[in-house]
C-alpha positions as CSV (number, residue, x, y, z in Angstrom):
1,X,10.1,8.7,25.8
2,X,8.0,6.0,24.1
3,X,4.3,6.1,24.8
4,X,2.5,3.0,26.1
5,X,-1.0,4.1,25.3
6,X,-3.2,2.3,22.8
7,X,-2.0,3.1,19.3
8,X,-4.5,5.2,17.3
9,X,-4.4,4.5,13.5
10,X,-5.9,8.0,12.9
11,X,-2.5,9.5,13.9
12,X,-0.6,7.8,11.1
13,X,0.5,9.7,8.1
14,X,0.2,8.1,4.6
15,X,4.0,7.2,4.6
16,X,3.8,5.7,8.1
17,X,0.9,3.5,7.0
18,X,3.1,2.2,4.1
19,X,6.0,1.6,6.5
20,X,3.8,-0.5,8.8
21,X,2.3,-2.4,5.8
22,X,5.8,-3.2,4.4
23,X,7.1,-4.4,7.8
24,X,4.0,-6.5,8.2
25,X,4.4,-8.0,4.7
26,X,8.1,-8.7,5.1
27,X,7.5,-10.5,8.4
28,X,4.6,-12.5,6.8
29,X,6.7,-13.5,3.9
30,X,10.1,-14.1,5.5
31,X,9.4,-14.7,9.2
32,X,11.5,-11.8,10.4
33,X,11.5,-8.0,10.1
34,X,13.3,-6.0,7.4
35,X,16.4,-3.9,8.0
36,X,16.4,-0.1,7.8
37,X,18.1,-0.3,4.4
38,X,15.5,-2.7,3.1
39,X,12.7,-0.4,4.3
40,X,14.3,2.5,2.6
41,X,15.0,0.6,-0.7
42,X,11.5,-0.7,-1.1
43,X,9.7,2.5,0.0
44,X,11.9,4.8,-2.0
45,X,13.4,6.6,1.0
46,X,17.0,7.4,0.1
47,X,18.6,8.0,3.5
48,X,18.7,5.7,6.6
49,X,18.0,8.9,8.7
50,X,14.7,9.3,6.7
51,X,13.7,5.8,7.6
52,X,14.7,6.2,11.2
53,X,12.5,9.4,11.4
54,X,9.5,7.3,10.4
55,X,10.4,4.4,12.8
56,X,10.9,6.9,15.7
57,X,7.5,8.4,15.0
58,X,5.9,4.9,14.9
59,X,7.6,4.1,18.2
60,X,6.2,7.3,19.8
61,X,2.8,6.5,18.5
62,X,3.0,2.9,19.9
63,X,3.0,1.0,16.7
64,X,6.3,-0.7,17.0
65,X,9.2,-1.6,19.3
66,X,12.9,-2.1,18.5
67,X,16.3,-2.5,20.1
68,X,18.6,0.4,19.3
69,X,21.7,-0.6,17.4
70,X,20.6,-4.0,16.5
71,X,19.4,-5.3,13.1
72,X,16.0,-6.9,12.5
73,X,14.6,-6.2,15.9
74,X,11.5,-4.4,14.7
75,X,8.3,-5.7,16.3
76,X,4.8,-4.4,15.4
77,X,2.4,-3.9,18.2
78,X,-0.5,-3.2,15.8
79,X,-0.8,-4.0,12.1
80,X,-3.3,-3.5,9.3
81,X,-5.2,-6.5,10.6
82,X,-5.2,-5.6,14.3
83,X,-6.1,-2.0,14.0
84,X,-9.1,-2.9,11.9
85,X,-12.7,-3.6,12.8
86,X,-13.6,-7.3,12.6
87,X,-16.5,-7.5,10.2
88,X,-17.3,-10.9,8.6
89,X,-18.1,-11.5,4.9
90,X,-20.6,-14.2,3.6
91,X,-17.9,-16.8,3.9
92,X,-17.0,-16.0,7.5
93,X,-13.7,-14.3,6.6
94,X,-12.8,-11.1,8.4
95,X,-12.2,-8.0,6.4
96,X,-9.5,-5.9,8.2
97,X,-10.4,-2.2,7.8
98,X,-14.0,-2.7,6.7
99,X,-16.3,-0.6,8.8
100,X,-19.6,-1.4,10.5
101,X,-22.7,0.6,9.6
102,X,-22.5,2.7,12.7
103,X,-18.9,3.7,12.3
104,X,-17.5,6.9,10.8
105,X,-17.1,5.3,7.4
106,X,-17.0,5.9,3.7
107,X,-18.2,3.8,0.8
108,X,-15.4,3.2,-1.7
109,X,-16.4,1.9,-5.2
110,X,-14.8,-1.4,-6.1
111,X,-14.0,-1.1,-9.8
112,X,-12.5,-4.5,-10.6
113,X,-9.0,-6.0,-10.7
114,X,-5.5,-4.7,-11.2
115,X,-2.5,-6.7,-11.9
116,X,0.5,-6.9,-9.6
117,X,2.3,-8.9,-12.3
118,X,1.6,-9.0,-16.0
119,X,-0.9,-6.2,-16.8
120,X,-4.5,-7.3,-17.2
121,X,-7.6,-5.5,-18.4
122,X,-9.1,-3.3,-15.7
123,X,-12.9,-3.4,-15.6
124,X,-13.7,0.3,-15.3
125,X,-17.2,-0.2,-14.0
126,X,-18.3,-0.5,-10.4
127,X,-18.6,-4.2,-9.4
128,X,-19.3,-3.6,-5.7
129,X,-18.8,-1.1,-2.9
130,X,-16.3,-1.5,0.0
131,X,-17.2,0.3,3.3
132,X,-14.0,1.3,5.1
133,X,-13.4,3.2,8.3
134,X,-12.5,6.7,7.2
135,X,-9.4,7.0,9.4
136,X,-7.7,4.3,7.3
137,X,-7.8,6.7,4.4
138,X,-6.8,9.7,6.5
139,X,-7.1,12.9,4.6
140,X,-7.7,11.0,1.4
141,X,-11.2,10.2,2.6
142,X,-12.1,13.7,1.4
143,X,-10.8,13.0,-2.1
144,X,-12.0,10.6,-4.8
145,X,-10.8,7.2,-3.8
146,X,-11.6,3.9,-5.5
147,X,-10.7,0.3,-4.7
148,X,-9.3,-2.6,-6.8
149,X,-8.6,-6.2,-6.1
150,X,-4.9,-7.1,-6.6
151,X,-4.0,-10.0,-8.9
152,X,-0.4,-11.4,-8.9
153,X,2.7,-11.1,-6.8
154,X,4.9,-8.5,-8.3
155,X,4.5,-6.1,-5.3
156,X,4.9,-8.6,-2.5
157,X,8.1,-6.9,-1.2
158,X,6.0,-3.8,-0.6
159,X,3.5,-5.8,1.4
160,X,0.9,-6.0,-1.4
161,X,-0.3,-9.5,-2.0
162,X,-2.7,-11.4,-4.4
163,X,-6.3,-10.8,-3.3
164,X,-5.6,-7.6,-1.3
165,X,-7.9,-4.6,-1.6
166,X,-6.0,-1.7,-3.0
167,X,-7.3,1.8,-2.2
168,X,-6.3,4.4,-4.8
169,X,-6.6,8.2,-4.8
170,X,-7.6,9.2,-8.3
171,X,-5.2,11.7,-9.8
172,X,-3.3,11.9,-13.2
173,X,0.2,12.6,-11.8
174,X,2.6,11.0,-9.3
175,X,5.9,11.8,-7.7
176,X,9.0,9.7,-8.4
177,X,8.9,6.4,-6.4
178,X,5.2,6.5,-5.5
179,X,3.1,3.3,-5.9
180,X,0.7,4.0,-8.7
181,X,-2.0,2.3,-10.7
182,X,-1.2,2.9,-14.4
183,X,-3.1,2.1,-17.5
184,X,-0.8,1.0,-20.3
185,X,-2.5,0.6,-23.7
186,X,-5.8,-0.3,-22.0
187,X,-4.4,-2.6,-19.3
188,X,-3.9,-1.7,-15.7
189,X,-1.0,-2.5,-13.4
190,X,0.3,-1.5,-10.0
191,X,4.0,-0.6,-9.8
192,X,6.3,2.1,-8.5
193,X,6.6,5.1,-10.8
194,X,10.0,6.3,-12.0
195,X,10.2,8.8,-14.9
196,X,13.6,8.6,-16.5
197,X,14.2,11.1,-19.3
198,X,12.7,9.7,-22.5
199,X,11.1,6.7,-20.8
200,X,9.1,5.7,-17.7
201,X,10.1,2.8,-15.6
202,X,7.3,0.9,-13.7
203,X,9.2,-1.0,-11.1
204,X,7.8,-4.1,-9.4
205,X,8.6,-4.9,-5.8
206,X,9.6,-8.5,-6.4
207,X,13.3,-9.2,-7.0
208,X,12.4,-12.1,-9.4
209,X,10.6,-9.8,-11.9
210,X,11.8,-7.1,-14.4
211,X,10.4,-3.6,-14.7
212,X,8.0,-2.4,-17.4
213,X,9.6,0.3,-19.6
214,X,7.5,2.7,-21.6
215,X,9.5,4.8,-24.1
216,X,8.0,8.1,-25.1
217,X,9.0,7.5,-28.7
218,X,7.0,4.3,-28.8
219,X,3.7,6.2,-28.5
220,X,2.2,3.7,-26.1
221,X,-0.9,5.2,-24.5
222,X,0.1,5.4,-20.8
223,X,-2.0,7.1,-18.1
224,X,-1.6,7.4,-14.3
225,X,-5.0,6.5,-12.8
226,X,-4.0,7.3,-9.2
227,X,-1.6,6.7,-6.3
228,X,-2.0,3.9,-3.7
229,X,-3.1,5.2,-0.3
230,X,-4.0,2.0,1.4
231,X,-3.9,-1.8,1.3
232,X,-6.2,-4.2,3.2
233,X,-6.5,-8.0,3.2
234,X,-8.6,-10.8,4.5
235,X,-7.2,-12.7,7.5
């Protein structure tokens, strides 16, 4: 039975948040929802049953509807934009996810920019602070999280667009297929992480672009800065 109560973002797991973000991004870009296989491919979920488990959970939590047995019938009832508070910046734009002073919120340091395309220099100093509702970070609010502004379009098929805020949990390791922020010889980039024997593949989510390969024998200084735990954008 699917609940009809108001969806609560606090109930979403990290993976469910990424599924919602990808569906929203796909609809925004293409005008129609992705298939189950497309969701699995872009989020690194190998089986259609695994994707269905997430979709069924999102249905039960009231975040989407769909017609069983039919392709491209996913409809979001709430998205990154609609679950967020509606604070305005100095230009009158709304920052989805940014919290009011009286909310249960956390201040996340904004450290600069990260490339979703050709790597660019990451300014490793605090340029500002982003106040975000703590439930958007889930359990990650208890850990060290920083924010970066995305530049480029190499992750658009994962729902990450130029100008988005990227929230990153700082840690030096990642699992295969996770979206990471990596520093490659002093330049930062956001990609999916795939260790492959004697090399690492940093895979973009844009079918027009090629991956970045780092061979262990090339002695290129490569570090994982953290894993992506949230994406927010102005609307």
